C-alpha positions as a Markdown table, in Angstrom:
| # | Residue | x | y | z |
|---|---|---|---|---|
| 1 | Met | 0.0 | -0.3 | 0.4 |
| 2 | Ser | 1.7 | 3.2 | -0.9 |
| 3 | Leu | 1.4 | 6.4 | 1.2 |
| 4 | Val | -1.2 | 7.8 | -0.6 |
| 5 | Glu | -3.5 | 4.7 | 0.0 |
| 6 | Arg | -2.5 | 5.0 | 3.8 |
| 7 | Val | -3.7 | 8.7 | 4.7 |
| 8 | Val | -6.7 | 8.3 | 2.8 |
| 9 | Gln | -7.3 | 4.9 | 4.6 |
| 10 | Arg | -6.9 | 6.6 | 8.0 |
| 11 | Val | -8.7 | 9.8 | 7.3 |
| 12 | Thr | -11.5 | 7.8 | 5.9 |
| 13 | Arg | -11.8 | 5.9 | 9.0 |
| 14 | Asp | -11.1 | 8.8 | 11.3 |
| 15 | Tyr | -13.9 | 10.2 | 9.3 |
| 16 | Phe | -16.5 | 7.2 | 9.8 |
| 17 | Arg | -15.4 | 6.7 | 13.9 |
| 18 | Trp | -16.3 | 10.9 | 14.3 |
| 19 | Gln | -19.6 | 9.8 | 12.5 |
| 20 | Tyr | -19.9 | 6.6 | 14.8 |
| 21 | Gln | -18.9 | 8.3 | 18.1 |
| 22 | Lys | -21.5 | 11.3 | 17.5 |
| 23 | Val | -24.4 | 8.7 | 17.6 |
| 24 | Ala | -22.7 | 6.6 | 20.3 |
| 25 | Arg | -22.9 | 9.0 | 22.9 |
| 26 | Gln | -26.6 | 9.4 | 22.1 |
| 27 | Val | -26.9 | 6.7 | 24.3 |
| 28 | Leu | -26.0 | 8.6 | 27.6 |
| 29 | Asp | -29.9 | 10.5 | 27.1 |
| 30 | Thr | -31.4 | 6.5 | 27.7 |
| 31 | Arg | -33.0 | 5.7 | 30.6 |
| 32 | Pro | -30.7 | 3.4 | 33.4 |
| 33 | Val | -32.0 | -0.1 | 33.3 |
| 34 | Glu | -33.6 | -2.1 | 35.7 |
| 35 | Arg | -31.4 | -5.7 | 36.6 |
| 36 | Gly | -33.5 | -8.6 | 34.8 |
| 37 | Asp | -34.3 | -12.0 | 36.6 |
| 38 | Leu | -32.7 | -14.5 | 34.0 |
| 39 | Pro | -30.3 | -17.3 | 35.8 |
| 40 | Phe | -27.2 | -15.5 | 33.7 |
| 41 | Thr | -24.2 | -13.2 | 34.5 |
| 42 | Leu | -23.1 | -11.0 | 31.5 |
| 43 | Leu | -19.4 | -10.1 | 31.7 |
| 44 | Ser | -17.8 | -7.9 | 29.3 |
| 45 | Met | -13.6 | -6.1 | 29.7 |
| 46 | Val | -14.1 | -2.1 | 29.2 |
| 47 | His | -11.6 | 0.3 | 28.4 |
| 48 | Gln | -12.3 | 3.7 | 28.5 |
| 49 | Arg | -12.9 | 4.2 | 24.4 |
| 50 | Asp | -15.0 | 1.7 | 24.4 |
| 51 | Val | -17.5 | 3.1 | 27.6 |
| 52 | His | -20.4 | 4.7 | 25.3 |
| 53 | Ser | -19.8 | 1.6 | 22.9 |
| 54 | Tyr | -20.2 | -1.0 | 26.0 |
| 55 | Leu | -23.2 | 1.3 | 27.0 |
| 56 | Val | -25.4 | 0.3 | 24.0 |
| 57 | Ala | -23.7 | -2.8 | 23.6 |
| 58 | Val | -24.9 | -3.5 | 26.9 |
| 59 | Lys | -28.4 | -2.0 | 26.7 |
| 60 | Ser | -29.7 | -3.1 | 23.5 |
| 61 | Phe | -28.3 | -7.0 | 24.6 |
| 62 | Ile | -30.7 | -6.0 | 27.5 |
| 63 | His | -33.4 | -5.2 | 26.0 |
| 64 | Phe | -34.1 | -8.9 | 24.7 |
| 65 | Leu | -32.7 | -11.3 | 27.9 |
| 66 | Asn | -32.2 | -8.7 | 31.0 |
| 67 | Pro | -29.4 | -10.9 | 33.4 |
| 68 | Ser | -29.7 | -11.1 | 37.2 |
| 69 | Arg | -26.4 | -10.4 | 37.4 |
| 70 | Ile | -24.1 | -7.7 | 35.3 |
| 71 | Val | -19.8 | -7.3 | 35.7 |
| 72 | Val | -17.5 | -5.2 | 34.0 |
| 73 | Val | -13.7 | -5.9 | 34.6 |
| 74 | Cys | -12.6 | -2.6 | 34.4 |
| 75 | Asp | -9.1 | -1.8 | 32.1 |
| 76 | Pro | -6.7 | 0.4 | 34.0 |
| 77 | Ser | -7.8 | 3.3 | 31.8 |
| 78 | Ile | -11.2 | 3.4 | 33.7 |
| 79 | Asp | -11.1 | 6.3 | 35.6 |
| 80 | Glu | -14.0 | 8.0 | 38.3 |
| 81 | Asn | -15.8 | 9.6 | 36.1 |
| 82 | Asp | -16.2 | 6.9 | 33.5 |
| 83 | Arg | -17.7 | 4.5 | 36.7 |
| 84 | Ala | -20.3 | 7.1 | 38.1 |
| 85 | Ile | -21.6 | 6.9 | 34.0 |
| 86 | Leu | -21.5 | 2.9 | 34.4 |
| 87 | Lys | -22.8 | 3.0 | 38.1 |
| 88 | His | -25.5 | 5.5 | 36.4 |
| 89 | His | -26.1 | 3.3 | 33.5 |
| 90 | Leu | -26.5 | 0.5 | 35.0 |
| 91 | Pro | -26.9 | 1.0 | 38.9 |
| 92 | His | -26.6 | -3.1 | 39.9 |
| 93 | Val | -23.4 | -3.2 | 37.7 |
| 94 | Glu | -20.3 | -4.6 | 40.0 |
| 95 | Leu | -17.6 | -3.0 | 38.7 |
| 96 | Arg | -14.0 | -5.3 | 39.2 |
| 97 | Glu | -10.6 | -4.4 | 38.6 |
| 98 | Ala | -8.4 | -6.1 | 36.0 |
| 99 | Ala | -5.9 | -6.7 | 38.6 |
| 100 | Glu | -8.1 | -8.5 | 40.4 |
| 101 | Phe | -8.0 | -11.8 | 37.4 |
| 102 | Thr | -4.8 | -12.4 | 36.9 |
| 103 | His | -2.5 | -15.7 | 37.7 |
| 104 | Pro | 1.1 | -16.8 | 37.2 |
| 105 | Asp | 0.4 | -19.1 | 34.3 |
| 106 | Ile | -1.5 | -17.3 | 32.0 |
| 107 | Pro | -0.7 | -14.3 | 30.3 |
| 108 | Arg | -1.3 | -10.8 | 30.9 |
| 109 | Gly | -3.4 | -8.4 | 29.0 |
| 110 | Gly | -4.7 | -9.3 | 25.3 |
| 111 | Thr | -8.4 | -9.9 | 27.7 |
| 112 | Trp | -7.1 | -12.8 | 29.9 |
| 113 | Glu | -8.2 | -11.4 | 32.9 |
| 114 | Arg | -12.1 | -11.3 | 31.4 |
| 115 | Leu | -11.3 | -15.1 | 31.0 |
| 116 | Phe | -9.8 | -15.7 | 33.8 |
| 117 | Ala | -12.8 | -13.7 | 35.9 |
| 118 | Ile | -16.0 | -15.6 | 34.0 |
| 119 | Ser | -13.6 | -18.9 | 34.9 |
| 120 | Gly | -14.2 | -17.7 | 38.0 |
| 121 | Tyr | -18.1 | -16.3 | 38.0 |
| 122 | Ala | -18.8 | -20.2 | 36.4 |
| 123 | Leu | -18.5 | -21.7 | 39.4 |
| 124 | Asp | -21.9 | -21.0 | 40.3 |
| 125 | Ser | -23.6 | -19.2 | 37.2 |
| 126 | Tyr | -24.1 | -19.6 | 33.9 |
| 127 | Val | -21.6 | -16.6 | 32.0 |
| 128 | Ile | -22.3 | -15.2 | 28.8 |
| 129 | Gln | -19.2 | -12.7 | 27.3 |
| 130 | Leu | -20.0 | -9.6 | 25.4 |
| 131 | Asp | -18.2 | -8.0 | 24.1 |
| 132 | Ala | -18.2 | -3.8 | 23.9 |
| 133 | Asp | -18.2 | -3.6 | 19.9 |
| 134 | Thr | -21.4 | -5.9 | 19.6 |
| 135 | Leu | -25.0 | -4.6 | 19.0 |
| 136 | Thr | -28.6 | -6.5 | 19.1 |
| 137 | Ile | -31.2 | -5.5 | 17.3 |
| 138 | Gln | -33.7 | -8.1 | 17.0 |
| 139 | Pro | -34.6 | -11.5 | 19.4 |
| 140 | Ile | -31.9 | -14.3 | 20.4 |
| 141 | Pro | -33.8 | -17.5 | 20.9 |
| 142 | Glu | -31.3 | -19.1 | 20.4 |
| 143 | Val | -28.9 | -17.4 | 23.1 |
| 144 | Leu | -32.1 | -17.7 | 25.5 |
| 145 | His | -32.3 | -21.5 | 24.7 |
| 146 | Ala | -28.7 | -22.3 | 25.5 |
| 147 | Ile | -29.2 | -20.1 | 29.1 |
| 148 | Gln | -32.1 | -22.2 | 29.7 |
| 149 | Thr | -30.6 | -25.4 | 28.5 |
| 150 | Gly | -27.2 | -25.2 | 30.2 |
| 151 | Ala | -25.8 | -25.3 | 27.1 |
| 152 | Gly | -23.0 | -23.5 | 26.1 |
| 153 | Phe | -22.4 | -21.2 | 22.8 |
| 154 | Val | -20.1 | -19.7 | 20.5 |
| 155 | Leu | -20.1 | -16.8 | 18.0 |
| 156 | Gly | -19.0 | -19.0 | 14.6 |
| 157 | Glu | -17.3 | -17.2 | 11.6 |
| 158 | Ile | -18.9 | -19.4 | 8.7 |
| 159 | Pro | -22.1 | -21.1 | 8.9 |
| 160 | Asp | -22.6 | -24.0 | 10.3 |
| 161 | Thr | -18.7 | -23.2 | 12.0 |
| 162 | Pro | -17.7 | -27.1 | 13.0 |
| 163 | Ile | -16.5 | -28.2 | 16.5 |
| 164 | Arg | -13.4 | -30.3 | 15.8 |
| 165 | Pro | -11.8 | -32.9 | 17.4 |
| 166 | Leu | -8.1 | -32.3 | 18.4 |
| 167 | Asp | -6.2 | -33.8 | 15.3 |
| 168 | Ala | -8.7 | -32.6 | 12.8 |
| 169 | Val | -7.9 | -28.9 | 14.1 |
| 170 | Arg | -4.3 | -29.8 | 13.6 |
| 171 | Glu | -4.9 | -31.4 | 9.7 |
| 172 | His | -7.2 | -27.7 | 9.1 |
| 173 | Ala | -4.4 | -25.7 | 10.2 |
| 174 | Leu | -1.5 | -26.9 | 9.2 |
| 175 | Pro | -1.1 | -26.0 | 5.6 |
| 176 | Lys | -1.5 | -22.4 | 7.1 |
| 177 | Val | 1.6 | -22.8 | 9.0 |
| 178 | Lys | 4.1 | -20.1 | 7.8 |
| 179 | Pro | 6.8 | -17.7 | 9.1 |
| 180 | Gly | 4.6 | -15.0 | 10.5 |
| 181 | Ala | 1.6 | -16.8 | 10.9 |
| 182 | His | -0.6 | -16.0 | 13.6 |
| 183 | Val | -0.4 | -17.1 | 16.6 |
| 184 | Gln | -4.4 | -18.9 | 16.8 |
| 185 | Thr | -3.0 | -20.9 | 13.8 |
| 186 | Leu | 0.1 | -22.1 | 15.6 |
| 187 | Ser | -1.8 | -23.1 | 18.6 |
| 188 | Glu | -4.0 | -25.2 | 16.5 |
| 189 | Ala | -1.4 | -27.0 | 14.6 |
| 190 | Glu | -0.4 | -27.5 | 17.7 |
| 191 | Met | -2.9 | -28.6 | 20.5 |
| 192 | Ala | -2.9 | -31.8 | 19.8 |
| 193 | Asn | 0.5 | -32.5 | 20.7 |
| 194 | Val | -0.3 | -31.5 | 24.5 |
| 195 | Gly | -0.9 | -34.5 | 25.9 |
| 196 | Leu | -4.7 | -33.1 | 26.7 |
| 197 | Pro | -7.6 | -35.4 | 26.9 |
| 198 | Ser | -8.2 | -37.5 | 23.7 |
| 199 | Asp | -11.8 | -37.0 | 23.2 |
| 200 | Ala | -11.4 | -32.5 | 23.7 |
| 201 | Arg | -13.1 | -30.9 | 20.7 |
| 202 | Tyr | -12.4 | -27.1 | 19.7 |
| 203 | Val | -13.7 | -24.3 | 17.6 |
| 204 | Arg | -12.3 | -21.6 | 15.5 |
| 205 | Gly | -15.3 | -19.0 | 16.9 |
| 206 | Cys | -15.0 | -15.5 | 18.0 |
| 207 | Ser | -14.9 | -14.9 | 22.0 |
| 208 | Gly | -16.2 | -11.8 | 21.9 |
| 209 | Phe | -19.7 | -13.3 | 22.0 |
| 210 | Thr | -19.9 | -16.7 | 24.1 |
| 211 | Gly | -21.8 | -19.3 | 26.6 |
| 212 | Phe | -20.3 | -20.9 | 29.7 |
| 213 | Pro | -22.4 | -22.8 | 31.3 |
| 214 | Pro | -21.4 | -23.3 | 35.0 |
| 215 | Ser | -18.8 | -25.1 | 35.7 |
| 216 | Ala | -16.5 | -26.4 | 38.9 |
| 217 | Thr | -13.9 | -27.4 | 36.6 |
| 218 | Met | -13.5 | -24.5 | 34.2 |
| 219 | Arg | -10.4 | -22.6 | 36.2 |
| 220 | Asp | -8.6 | -25.3 | 36.2 |
| 221 | Lys | -8.9 | -26.6 | 32.9 |
| 222 | Leu | -8.3 | -23.1 | 31.9 |
| 223 | Leu | -4.8 | -23.2 | 33.8 |
| 224 | Asp | -3.6 | -26.9 | 32.9 |
| 225 | Phe | -4.1 | -25.3 | 28.9 |
| 226 | Ser | -2.2 | -22.0 | 29.2 |
| 227 | Arg | 0.8 | -24.2 | 30.7 |
| 228 | Arg | 0.6 | -27.1 | 28.0 |
| 229 | Met | 0.3 | -24.7 | 25.5 |
| 230 | Thr | 2.9 | -22.5 | 27.4 |
| 231 | Ala | 5.2 | -25.4 | 27.2 |
| 232 | Lys | 4.9 | -25.9 | 23.8 |
| 233 | Leu | 4.7 | -21.9 | 22.5 |
| 234 | Gly | 7.2 | -20.8 | 24.5 |
| 235 | Glu | 6.9 | -16.3 | 24.3 |
| 236 | Asp | 4.4 | -16.9 | 21.7 |
| 237 | Trp | 1.7 | -18.0 | 24.1 |
| 238 | Lys | 2.5 | -14.3 | 25.4 |
| 239 | Arg | 0.9 | -12.8 | 21.6 |
| 240 | Trp | -2.6 | -11.1 | 21.3 |
| 241 | Gly | -4.6 | -13.8 | 20.6 |
| 242 | Thr | -4.4 | -16.7 | 22.4 |
| 243 | Glu | -7.2 | -15.7 | 25.2 |
| 244 | Gln | -9.5 | -16.7 | 21.8 |
| 245 | Val | -7.2 | -19.3 | 21.5 |
| 246 | Thr | -8.2 | -20.9 | 25.4 |
| 247 | Ser | -12.1 | -19.9 | 25.5 |
| 248 | Asn | -12.5 | -21.2 | 22.4 |
| 249 | Tyr | -10.8 | -24.7 | 23.8 |
| 250 | Leu | -13.0 | -24.1 | 27.0 |
| 251 | Val | -16.2 | -23.9 | 25.3 |
| 252 | Ala | -15.9 | -26.2 | 22.8 |
| 253 | Asn | -15.6 | -28.2 | 26.2 |
| 254 | Ala | -18.1 | -27.2 | 27.9 |
| 255 | Phe | -21.7 | -29.0 | 28.2 |
| 256 | Ala | -23.9 | -29.0 | 24.8 |
| 257 | Thr | -21.8 | -26.2 | 22.9 |
| 258 | Thr | -23.4 | -25.4 | 19.6 |
| 259 | Ser | -22.3 | -22.7 | 17.5 |
| 260 | Leu | -24.2 | -19.7 | 17.0 |
| 261 | Pro | -26.4 | -20.0 | 13.6 |
| 262 | Phe | -24.7 | -17.6 | 10.8 |
| 263 | Pro | -24.9 | -14.7 | 9.4 |
| 264 | Lys | -28.2 | -14.7 | 12.0 |
| 265 | Tyr | -25.0 | -14.0 | 14.6 |
| 266 | Gly | -22.2 | -12.6 | 12.8 |
| 267 | Thr | -20.1 | -9.9 | 11.4 |
| 268 | Pro | -21.8 | -6.9 | 9.2 |
| 269 | Asp | -20.0 | -8.0 | 6.0 |
| 270 | Cys | -22.2 | -11.0 | 5.5 |
| 271 | Ala | -25.4 | -9.4 | 7.5 |
| 272 | Thr | -28.9 | -10.2 | 6.1 |
| 273 | Ala | -32.2 | -8.9 | 6.9 |
| 274 | Glu | -32.9 | -11.7 | 9.5 |
| 275 | Thr | -29.0 | -10.7 | 11.4 |
| 276 | Ala | -30.0 | -9.8 | 15.1 |
| 277 | Phe | -26.9 | -9.5 | 16.5 |
| 278 | Phe | -23.6 | -7.9 | 14.8 |
| 279 | His | -20.0 | -8.3 | 16.1 |
| 280 | Phe | -18.3 | -5.0 | 14.7 |
| 281 | Ile | -14.9 | -6.9 | 15.0 |
| 282 | Gly | -11.8 | -3.6 | 14.3 |
| 283 | Pro | -11.5 | -4.0 | 10.5 |
| 284 | Met | -15.0 | -3.6 | 10.2 |
| 285 | Arg | -15.7 | -1.1 | 12.4 |
| 286 | Phe | -15.3 | 2.3 | 10.2 |
| 287 | Ile | -14.7 | 1.8 | 6.8 |
| 288 | Asn | -18.2 | 3.0 | 6.4 |
| 289 | Asn | -21.5 | 3.7 | 8.1 |
| 290 | Lys | -22.9 | 0.5 | 9.5 |
| 291 | Tyr | -21.7 | 0.8 | 12.7 |
| 292 | Lys | -22.8 | 4.2 | 12.7 |
| 293 | Ser | -26.4 | 3.1 | 11.5 |
| 294 | Thr | -26.8 | -0.1 | 13.4 |
| 295 | Ser | -25.7 | 2.0 | 16.7 |
| 296 | Arg | -28.8 | 4.3 | 15.7 |
| 297 | Glu | -31.3 | 2.1 | 15.0 |
| 298 | Ala | -30.6 | -0.1 | 18.8 |
| 299 | Ile | -30.3 | 3.5 | 20.7 |
| 300 | His | -34.0 | 3.8 | 19.0 |
| 301 | Leu | -35.0 | 0.2 | 19.8 |
| 302 | Ile | -33.4 | 1.0 | 23.7 |
| 303 | Ser | -35.2 | 4.5 | 23.8 |
| 304 | Ser | -38.8 | 3.1 | 22.5 |
| 305 | Ala | -38.9 | 0.4 | 25.4 |
| 306 | Pro | -41.5 | 0.8 | 27.8 |
| 307 | Ala | -40.4 | 2.7 | 31.5 |
């Protein structure tokens, strides 16, 4: 890419971000939410730059499925003003520090604190991880069914995202292993060789929206998986993306896990009129006005809800 092309790309991204932020701030004019009665914990890790985005994400989700418990793992960037905003709009939110959720056998950063927190809350609760760059605009009965039946779910990246045995995962990943390969690919090529249970499985999902059934063993499995992958990959296991690998492994081996139907749940580039849940991952966030327009739709939905 030439210098001119990079400049144009940057200016375009900044313009669409600015347009989006004007709309996202409108969530501050919506009413605080009341505690729900559905038996699950909704957990997110939030950075200061994403406070408005998170409020749109969580309020649009709660419009359809309102949990009895909301937890925010606060990135160190979150200040007292951010906390006041979160407490105003989510009066029953539990604000926790990222530093509370560290362990010598897992990496620091890269949202690992979020996953470690989930493994604690899952001791006595169904837990849904919700990213701040998601939007819910239509009913999501598949998620409600998962909660009611105690089954895991994962956000897939293709229709019928498969949950595979580790040998099949390795076979699928090996052709992609080359210098500079993403750590997710390296991990998928090696996890069959680290001594995990012979019946273990894996799914190439997205950790941004994942449902974890209650589990007394999730934290132990998380730590065991990280130790084994560290022994195999060394410093590579500290790279960005290993938390998602671990989340995918844990949910694939949870009770009755299924991949959510795609593109009813998916990225904006594949959306249809039936898409109910959007995940605006980084490369798709500020390339056009889709994030802005879908956020405006979500805020209208939130605002029109009966008091």
